[in-house]
C-alpha positions in Angstrom: -9.2 -7.1 -13.6 -11.8 -6.5 -10.9 -12.3 -3.0 -9.5 -13.7 -2.0 -6.1 -14.9 1.3 -4.7 -12.3 2.5 -2.1 -14.2 2.7 1.1 -17.5 4.5 0.7 -16.1 6.8 -1.9 -16.7 6.7 -5.7 -13.0 6.1 -6.4 -12.7 2.7 -8.2 -9.3 0.9 -7.9 -8.0 -2.3 -9.3 -8.1 -5.2 -6.7 -4.3 -5.5 -7.2 -2.3 -2.2 -7.2 1.3 -1.6 -7.9 3.6 -0.5 -5.1 6.3 1.7 -6.5 8.7 1.7 -3.5 11.4 -0.2 -5.5 11.6 2.5 -8.2 14.9 4.5 -7.9 16.5 2.0 -5.6 16.1 -1.7 -6.6 14.8 -0.7 -10.0 16.5 1.8 -12.4 14.4 3.8 -14.8 14.2 1.2 -17.6 13.2 -1.6 -15.1 10.6 0.7 -13.6 9.2 1.5 -17.0 8.9 -2.2 -17.9 7.1 -2.9 -14.6 4.7 0.0 -15.1 3.9 -0.9 -18.7 3.2 -4.5 -17.7 0.9 -3.3 -14.9 -1.0 -1.1 -17.3 -1.3 -4.0 -19.8 -2.6 -6.2 -16.9 -5.4 -3.7 -16.1 -3.9 -2.3 -12.9 -5.0 1.3 -12.4 -3.7 2.1 -8.9 -0.1 3.2 -8.7 1.1 3.8 -5.1 4.3 5.8 -4.4 5.6 8.3 -1.8 7.9 11.3 -1.8 10.5 9.4 0.2 10.5 6.3 -2.2 13.7 6.0 -4.2 15.4 8.7 -2.2 14.9 12.4 -2.9 11.6 11.8 -4.8 13.1 9.5 -7.4 10.1 7.1 -7.5 7.7 10.0 -8.1 10.0 11.4 -10.9 10.2 8.0 -12.6 6.4 7.7 -12.5 5.9 11.2 -13.8 7.9 10.4 -16.9 6.6 6.9 -17.5 2.9 7.8 -17.2 3.1 10.7 -19.7 0.2 10.2 -22.1 -1.5 7.8 -19.7 -2.0 10.0 -16.6 -5.8 10.1 -16.9 -6.0 6.3 -17.2 -4.7 5.7 -13.7 -5.3 6.4 -10.0 -2.1 8.0 -8.9 -1.4 7.8 -5.1 1.4 9.3 -3.2 2.3 10.2 0.4 3.7 12.9 2.6 4.9 13.3 6.2 8.1 11.2 6.3 11.4 13.0 6.6 12.5 14.6 3.3 15.4 16.6 4.7 17.0 18.2 7.8 15.1 20.6 10.0 11.6 20.9 11.4 10.0 22.0 8.1 10.8 18.9 6.0 8.4 16.4 7.4 5.1 16.0 9.3 1.5 17.1 9.1 1.6 20.8 9.5 -0.2 23.1 7.1 3.2 24.7 6.1 4.8 21.4 5.3 1.8 19.9 3.5 1.5 22.8 1.1 5.2 22.6 0.1 5.3 18.8 0.0 2.2 18.8 -2.2 3.7 21.2 -4.7 7.0 19.2 -4.8 5.1 15.9 -5.5 3.0 17.5 -8.2 6.2 18.8 -9.9 8.0 15.4 -9.7 4.9 13.5 -10.8 4.5 15.9 -13.7 0.8 16.4 -13.0 -1.6 19.1 -11.8 -3.6 16.8 -9.4 -3.1 13.7 -7.2 -5.9 11.2 -7.0 -5.1 9.9 -3.5 -2.9 11.9 -1.2 -2.0 10.0 1.9 -0.5 10.9 5.2 2.4 8.4 5.5 2.4 8.3 9.3 0.7 10.1 12.2 2.3 13.3 13.4 1.8 13.6 17.2 3.2 17.2 17.2 0.4 18.6 15.0 -3.4 18.6 15.8 -5.2 16.3 13.3 -7.6 19.2 12.7 -4.8 21.3 11.2 -3.8 18.5 8.9 -7.3 17.8 7.8 -8.1 21.5 7.1 -4.9 21.8 5.0 -5.8 18.7 3.0 -9.4 19.9 2.6 -8.0 23.1 1.1 -5.9 21.1 -1.3 -9.0 19.1 -2.4 -11.1 22.3 -2.8 -8.3 23.8 -4.9 -8.5 20.8 -7.2 -4.9 19.7 -6.5 -6.0 16.5 -4.7 -9.1 14.3 -5.4 -9.2 12.1 -2.3 -7.1 11.7 0.9 -6.0 8.7 2.9 -3.8 7.8 5.8 -1.1 5.2 6.4 0.2 3.5 9.6 -2.6 4.9 11.7 -4.0 3.1 14.7 -7.7 2.4 15.1 -8.2 5.3 17.6 -6.4 7.7 15.2 -8.6 6.7 12.3 -11.7 7.2 14.5 -10.5 10.6 15.8 -9.8 11.8 12.2 -13.3 10.7 11.1 -15.0 12.7 13.9 -12.8 15.8 13.4 -13.5 15.8 9.7 -17.2 15.3 10.3 -17.3 18.1 12.9 -15.4 20.6 10.8 -17.0 19.7 7.5 -13.6 18.7 6.1 -12.9 16.1 3.4 -12.6 12.7 5.2 -10.0 10.0 4.8 -11.2 7.2 2.5 -8.3 4.8 2.8 -6.0 3.3 5.4 -2.7 1.8 4.2 -1.0 -0.5 6.7 1.1 -3.6 6.8 -1.3 -6.5 6.5 -0.6 -10.1 5.5 -1.0 -13.7 6.7 1.9 -13.3 9.2 0.8 -9.9 10.5 -2.9 -9.4 11.1 -2.6 -6.9 14.0 -4.8 -4.3 12.3 -7.8 -6.6 12.5 -8.1 -6.0 16.3 -8.9 -2.2 16.1 -8.1 -0.6 12.8 -10.2 -2.8 10.5 -13.3 -2.4 12.7 -12.8 1.4 12.7 -12.4 1.4 8.9 -15.6 -0.7 8.5 -17.5 1.6 10.8 -16.4 4.8 9.1 -16.3 3.8 5.4 -12.5 3.6 5.0 -11.0 1.1 2.6 -7.9 -0.9 3.6 -4.9 -0.9 1.3 -2.5 -3.6 2.6 1.2 -3.1 2.0 3.8 -5.9 2.3 1.1 -8.5 1.4 3.9 -11.1 0.8 5.7 -10.2 4.1 8.7 -8.9 2.1 8.7 -12.0 0.0 8.6 -14.6 2.8 5.2 -15.8 1.7 6.5 -16.6 -1.8 8.4 -19.6 -0.3 11.7 -18.4 -1.6 13.2 -18.5 1.9 13.8 -22.0 3.4 14.6 -22.7 7.0 18.2 -23.6 7.6 19.4 -22.3 4.2 21.3 -19.2 3.2 19.1 -16.2 2.2 19.0 -15.9 -1.6 21.4 -13.1 -2.8 19.7 -9.9 -3.8 16.4 -10.6 -2.1 14.7 -8.0 0.1 15.2 -10.0 3.4 18.9 -10.7 2.6 19.5 -6.9 3.1 16.8 -6.2 5.6 18.8 -6.3 8.9 16.6 -6.6 12.0 13.4 -6.9 10.0 14.7 -10.2 8.6 15.0 -11.6 12.1 11.5 -10.6 12.8 10.2 -12.7 9.9 12.7 -15.6 9.7 11.6 -17.5 12.8 10.4 -21.0 13.5 6.8 -20.0 14.0 6.5 -18.3 10.7 8.2 -21.2 8.9 5.6 -23.5 10.5 2.8 -21.3 9.3 4.4 -21.2 5.8 4.5 -25.0 5.7 0.8 -25.2 6.5 0.0 -22.6 3.8 2.1 -24.4 1.3 0.1 -27.6 2.0 -3.2 -25.7 1.6 -2.0 -24.2 -1.7 -0.7 -27.5 -3.1 -4.1 -29.2 -2.5 -5.6 -26.6 -4.9 -2.8 -26.4 -7.4 -1.9 -22.9 -6.2 1.2 -21.3 -4.7 1.7 -19.5 -1.4 1.8 -16.2 -3.3 -1.6 -17.0 -4.7 -2.9 -17.7 -1.2 -1.4 -14.5 0.3 -2.7 -12.1 -2.3 -5.9 -14.0 -3.0 -6.9 -14.1 0.7 -6.5 -10.3 1.0 -8.3 -9.7 -2.3 -11.2 -11.8 -1.0 -11.7 -9.7 2.1 -14.6 -7.2 1.8 -12.7 -4.5 3.7 -9.7 -4.6 1.4 -9.9 -2.1 -1.5 -6.7 -3.0 -3.3 -3.7 -5.1 -2.5 -0.5 -2.9 -2.9 2.0 -5.4 -4.3 5.5 -4.3 -5.3 7.4 -5.8 -8.2 10.9 -5.5 -9.7 10.2 -7.5 -12.9 7.2 -7.6 -15.3 6.6 -11.3 -14.7 6.1 -10.6 -10.9 3.3 -8.1 -11.9 1.5 -10.9 -13.9 1.8 -13.3 -11.0 0.4 -10.8 -8.5 -2.6 -10.0 -10.8 -3.3 -13.7 -11.4 -3.2 -14.3 -7.6 -5.7 -11.5 -7.1 -8.2 -13.2 -9.4 -8.6 -16.1 -7.0 -11.6 -15.6 -4.8 -11.5 -17.9 -1.8 -14.8 -19.4 -0.8 -16.1 -19.4 2.8 -14.6 -22.7 3.7 -11.2 -21.8 2.3 -11.3 -18.5 4.1 -12.0 -20.3 7.3 -9.2 -22.7 6.8 -6.7 -20.0 6.0 -7.9 -18.1 9.0 -7.3 -21.1 11.3 -3.8 -21.5 9.9 -2.7 -17.8 10.2 -4.6 -16.5 13.2 -2.3 -15.7 16.2 
């Protein structure tokens, strides 16, 4: 397993991380435990969850139990800001909410510190200075080691950097956003901002909800039990003629090299210098092994250029 520093920080993360959004929903406790144990065996050290995953904090609770005895071997990442209940005090980026959400996550994760605490989405109702000051206090108290953001735009990442610099607050070191060969929107503004300010990118949905594995075929029924079979409007956004055309070209590229489209999708991201770790979910141990093997493929300059030409929109 290769490890990279996340942004300009000293935090080293495995080039493939485990996304734990399936735990408590598509995976029961035993399934989740099997997936986590396989990830540990494969050398993964970054485990990414959120308070909302699994509903009511179930993903965090599962991880807290499964990682007992291995807590200090991993980089445990979770998130706050999404709606965790009714009323104005159960979501967002206010000092009041952050302090309570952090304590709840620590309890569910059965730990006294979080390695990477991420703001799950921007909160336009709260000044970013208030959010950063509260997170800085959590870092100084030893309850959080590093902080990151998710679903920020480029200008929001830049604003947060300058506010942290001006106030002497702990800066964000990571940006977790949707990023894959079918969705490269963050390259226009967010990625340049991250490169400028020393923030590492953590792509989620690297396989476009499984589309880039090739399991979905044009004109055929969606496989039962798959993510897109139950995705509603999101399925329509992905299952279109243009994406199937791109998939066909990527399959041809992969076949020429004895690879799969999964290998291309994860290997391409892992080969990009601004990517710290590819957050890939799994519901079975064998999927973890496939993701890790894909992350070991480093595309050369010519291959990167060819994939770029196929996928650029």
